[in-house]
C-alpha positions in Angstrom: 113.3 94.5 91.9 113.6 94.9 88.1 117.0 93.3 87.7 117.5 94.7 84.2 117.4 98.3 85.4 119.6 97.5 88.4 122.3 96.4 86.0 122.2 99.6 84.0 125.1 101.9 84.9 123.1 105.1 85.0 122.8 107.2 88.0 119.8 109.1 86.6 117.1 106.4 87.3 115.1 106.6 90.5 112.1 105.0 92.2 109.9 108.0 93.1 106.8 108.9 95.1 104.6 106.4 96.7 106.9 103.4 96.5 109.6 105.3 98.5 107.1 106.6 101.0 105.6 103.2 101.6 109.0 101.6 102.0 109.8 104.1 104.8 106.4 103.4 106.4 107.0 99.6 106.2 103.9 98.9 104.1 103.3 97.2 100.8 103.1 99.4 97.6 101.5 98.1 94.5 102.3 101.1 92.3 105.9 101.3 91.2 106.8 104.7 89.8 110.1 105.2 88.1 111.6 108.4 86.8 114.6 109.3 84.8 116.5 112.6 85.2 116.5 113.5 81.6 114.5 112.1 78.7 113.1 108.7 79.7 112.3 107.7 76.1 115.9 108.3 75.0 117.1 106.4 78.1 114.9 103.3 77.2 116.2 103.4 73.6 119.9 103.8 74.7 119.7 100.8 77.0 117.7 98.7 74.5 114.8 98.1 76.9 111.8 96.3 75.6 109.6 99.2 74.7 105.8 98.7 74.6 104.5 102.2 74.2 105.8 105.8 74.0 104.0 108.9 75.0 106.2 111.7 73.4 104.3 114.8 74.7 104.6 113.6 78.3 108.0 112.1 77.9 106.9 108.7 79.3 107.7 105.2 78.0 106.1 101.9 78.9 108.7 99.0 78.9 108.7 95.3 79.8 111.1 94.5 82.6 111.3 91.0 84.3 107.9 90.2 82.9 106.4 93.3 84.3 105.1 96.3 82.4 106.7 99.5 83.9 106.1 103.1 83.1 109.3 105.3 83.2 108.7 109.1 83.2 111.0 111.8 82.3 111.6 114.5 84.9 109.4 117.4 83.9 108.3 120.8 84.9 104.7 122.1 84.5 102.3 125.0 85.2 98.6 125.3 85.6 97.4 127.9 83.0 93.8 127.1 83.9 93.4 126.5 87.6 91.6 123.3 88.5 92.4 121.6 85.2 95.2 119.6 83.8 98.7 121.2 83.9 100.7 122.1 80.9 104.2 120.7 80.6 106.9 123.4 80.2 110.1 121.3 80.2 111.0 117.7 79.7 114.3 116.5 81.3 114.5 119.0 84.1 116.4 118.5 87.3 115.1 116.1 89.9 114.5 119.0 92.3 112.3 120.8 89.8 110.4 117.5 89.1 109.5 116.8 92.7 108.5 120.5 93.2 105.4 120.0 90.9 104.0 117.2 93.1 101.2 117.2 95.7 102.7 116.6 99.2 106.2 116.4 100.7 105.7 112.8 101.6 105.3 112.0 97.9 108.4 113.8 96.7 111.0 111.3 97.8 113.3 109.6 95.3 115.5 106.6 95.7 118.4 105.9 93.4 117.9 102.5 91.8 121.7 102.3 91.3 122.9 103.2 94.8 119.8 103.0 97.0 120.3 106.5 98.3 117.1 108.4 99.2 117.0 111.9 97.8 114.8 114.3 99.9 114.7 117.8 98.5 111.6 119.0 100.4 111.6 117.5 103.9 109.4 114.5 103.1 111.3 112.1 105.5 110.8 114.5 108.4 107.0 114.8 107.6 106.7 111.1 107.4 108.3 110.7 110.7 106.0 113.4 112.2 102.9 112.0 110.4 102.2 115.2 108.6 100.7 116.0 105.2 102.1 119.2 103.8 101.6 120.9 100.5 104.5 122.3 98.6 103.3 125.9 98.0 100.4 128.2 99.0 98.6 127.8 95.6 98.7 124.1 95.6 94.9 123.5 96.2 94.1 126.4 93.9 96.1 124.7 91.1 94.6 121.3 91.8 91.7 121.0 94.2 91.7 117.2 93.8 94.7 117.3 96.2 92.2 118.1 99.0 90.5 114.7 98.5 93.9 113.0 98.1 95.0 114.4 101.4 91.9 112.9 103.0 92.8 109.6 101.5 96.4 109.7 102.8 95.3 110.8 106.2 93.0 107.8 106.5 95.4 105.3 105.0 98.4 106.3 107.1 96.9 108.0 110.2 98.5 111.3 109.3 97.1 114.8 109.8 97.3 118.0 107.9 100.1 120.3 108.8 98.7 123.5 110.3 99.4 125.8 107.4 98.1 123.2 104.9 94.9 122.9 106.9 94.5 126.7 106.9 95.0 126.8 103.1 92.5 123.9 102.6 89.9 125.8 104.7 90.5 129.0 102.8 90.0 127.2 99.5 86.8 125.4 100.6 85.4 128.8 101.5 86.2 130.1 98.0 85.9 127.2 95.6 86.5 127.6 91.9 83.8 125.3 90.4 85.4 125.5 87.0 87.4 122.4 87.7 88.0 118.9 86.2 85.1 117.0 87.7 86.4 113.9 86.0 89.6 114.1 88.2 87.5 114.9 91.2 85.5 111.7 90.6 88.7 109.6 90.3 89.9 110.8 93.8 86.5 110.2 95.3 86.4 106.7 94.1 90.0 105.9 95.4 89.2 107.5 98.8 85.8 106.0 99.5 86.6 102.6 98.0 88.9 102.3 101.0 85.5 101.8 102.8 86.4 104.0 105.8 83.8 105.5 108.1 86.6 107.9 109.3 87.0 109.2 105.7 83.2 109.7 105.4 83.0 111.7 108.6 86.0 113.8 107.9 84.8 114.5 104.4 81.8 116.3 105.9 83.4 117.6 109.1 86.2 119.4 107.1 83.6 120.6 104.5 85.4 118.7 101.7 82.0 117.8 100.4 81.6 121.4 99.1 83.8 120.5 96.2 80.9 118.5 94.7 77.9 120.3 96.3 77.0 124.0 96.4 74.3 123.3 99.0 74.6 122.5 102.7 74.0 118.8 103.4 73.3 116.7 106.4 75.0 113.3 106.1 73.3 110.2 107.5 74.5 109.2 111.0 75.1 105.6 110.1 78.0 103.1 110.2 78.4 102.7 106.4 81.7 100.8 106.7 80.2 98.1 108.8 77.2 97.7 106.4 79.6 97.3 103.3 81.7 94.8 105.2 78.6 92.7 105.5 77.4 93.2 101.9 80.5 93.6 99.6 79.7 95.6 96.5 81.6 97.1 93.5 80.7 100.8 93.7 81.5 101.4 97.4 81.9 105.2 96.8 78.3 105.5 95.6 76.9 103.9 98.8 78.8 106.6 100.7 77.8 109.5 98.4 74.9 108.5 96.1 72.3 110.1 98.4 73.8 113.5 97.5 73.3 115.5 94.4 76.1 114.3 92.1 75.0 116.2 89.1 78.5 117.8 88.9 80.1 114.4 88.6 80.2 112.4 85.2 78.6 109.1 85.8 78.6 105.8 83.9 75.4 104.1 82.8 75.6 101.7 85.8 76.3 104.5 88.2 73.2 106.4 87.0 71.1 103.3 87.4 72.2 102.9 91.0 71.2 106.5 91.8 68.0 106.5 89.8 66.9 103.2 91.4 67.5 104.7 94.8 65.4 107.7 94.0 62.6 105.5 92.6 62.4 103.5 95.8 63.3 106.0 98.6 59.6 107.2 99.0 58.2 103.6 99.2 57.3 102.1 102.5 55.7 98.7 103.1 55.6 95.8 105.6 54.3 93.4 103.0 57.0 90.9 101.9 55.6 90.7 98.3 55.6 94.4 97.9 59.1 94.7 99.4 60.3 91.9 97.0 59.0 93.8 94.0 60.4 97.1 95.2 63.9 95.8 95.4 64.1 92.9 92.9 65.5 94.9 89.9 67.7 97.2 91.9 71.5 97.0 92.3 72.7 96.1 95.8 74.2 99.6 96.1 70.7 101.2 95.7 69.3 98.9 98.4 72.2 99.8 100.8 71.5 103.5 100.1 67.9 102.8 101.1 69.1 101.1 104.3 71.3 104.0 105.2 68.8 106.8 104.5 65.3 105.4 104.7 64.6 102.1 106.4 67.4 99.7 107.5 65.1 96.9 108.6 63.3 96.6 105.4 66.4 96.7 103.2 68.2 94.1 105.4 65.2 91.9 105.4 65.2 91.8 101.6 69.0 91.3 101.3 69.2 88.6 104.0 65.9 86.7 103.4 63.6 87.7 100.6 66.1 88.1 97.9 67.1 84.4 98.3 63.6 83.1 97.7 63.0 82.0 94.1 60.2 79.9 92.7 61.3 76.7 90.9 58.3 76.1 88.7 58.6 77.1 85.0 56.4 77.5 82.0 57.4 74.0 80.8 56.1 72.6 84.1 52.7 74.3 83.5 52.5 72.8 80.1 53.3 69.4 81.5 50.2 69.6 83.7 48.1 70.6 80.7 48.1 74.4 81.0 48.4 76.1 77.6 50.7 79.2 77.4 48.8 82.4 78.1 49.2 85.8 79.8 47.9 84.0 83.0 51.3 82.4 83.4 52.8 85.5 85.0 49.8 85.9 87.3 50.3 82.3 88.4 54.0 82.8 89.1 53.1 85.9 91.2 50.6 83.8 93.2 53.1 81.1 93.9 55.8 83.6 94.8 53.5 85.3 97.3 52.8 81.9 98.9 56.5 81.0 98.9 57.4 84.3 100.6 55.1 83.2 103.4 56.6 79.6 103.4 60.2 79.6 102.0 60.5 75.8 102.6 57.9 75.2 99.9 59.1 72.5 97.4 58.7 72.4 93.7 56.0 69.8 94.1 54.1 72.3 96.4 54.4 74.9 93.8 52.9 72.6 91.2 50.0 71.9 93.5 49.5 75.7 93.9 49.6 76.1 90.1 46.9 73.4 89.7 44.8 75.3 92.3 45.3 78.6 90.5 44.2 77.1 87.2 41.6 74.9 88.8 43.1 71.9 87.1 
C-alpha cells in the first residue's frame, strides 16, 4: 500500500490506529491513518510528496500518493482546557508514546512501521484486542471527551468487544454526573456513526447502559421494537433518526432535512385512521424516516400499509387530459383528481381510460 511512502528511507512514518487494529482483527479498514514522528509537513516537503493541503496549526498535511489522497499527521500532544470540548494542542512533533497517549482506547493506540512492518504497542492494545476489551487510557478520559462513551458503544457492537471493568465503572460514574457543557456537534457525529450501523444491539445497549442521558436530561422509555429489521426492509438515508427521532433532540444541532423528519413525525403521530384516502394524505409529504418513526411508536400496520401499498398508487390523468375532453382549467381540477384518487385507492388496477371516464362523470360531460 502506498508504494511511494514505502520507498522512503525514514523510520518515523507509521500506520496508526484503526488500520492496525483492523489488520489484527482480520477485517477490512477503509480509513487509512498515517502519522509521522516529528513534523509531518516538513516530512512531506523533504521527500517531495505531492502536497494538496497543509493545516499548519494541527501539523497535518494532505498528499496524493498512488492516486490516493492521504492525510499524514504529526505526532502531537494535547490537553483539554475545557472539558467536553475540543482539545488544545500543546506540542507538535512529540514522541510516538506521547502521541498515542492522547487517544481514546488502547485498541486504537497501535502503530505499525511502514518501513519495517513492526507493530509498536505502548499501552497494551494487542492484549486487549486478544481479550476483546475496550479500555480507556486514564481515569479522566470520559470527563475530557464524553463522545468516547458513544464511540465505545460503536466499537463494542462492531467487534463484539466489552468494556473493561474499570472502564465500565468510570463510564457509569460519568453518566451519573454528566457535564452538559459539551460539544453537541461532536456528540451528533458519534451518534450518526453508531446508529447508522443499523444495530438493534446498539439501540438496546444505548438505553440499558444509560448512554442516552448524554442527550436527554429526562428519563425515557424506548420502544420495544425491532428497528434493525424494519430498516433492512425500508433502506433510508438518516438511519440514526429512526432510532432516536422520537426523543427530545433539542440539544443536538440538526440540518433542515433532519428537522423536517422530526417535525413531520410530530405532526402525524396523533393521527389515526382506517380510511385509505386519509392515510394517503397523512403520509404523502413525509420523509420515509418520519413514517418509520410512526410505525415504531404509533401504528405499525397503518405505516406499513402506506409504504407497501398506498404510496405506490398514483393517478395517471393530467390537466391536459381534462382539457382534451373539453374541461376548461379551473379550481375544480384538484377536486376531480382527489375524487379519482379515492376511487383508485379502492381499485389500484384502474387504467388511465378508467380515470378519464371518472373525470367525465365528475364534470358530467
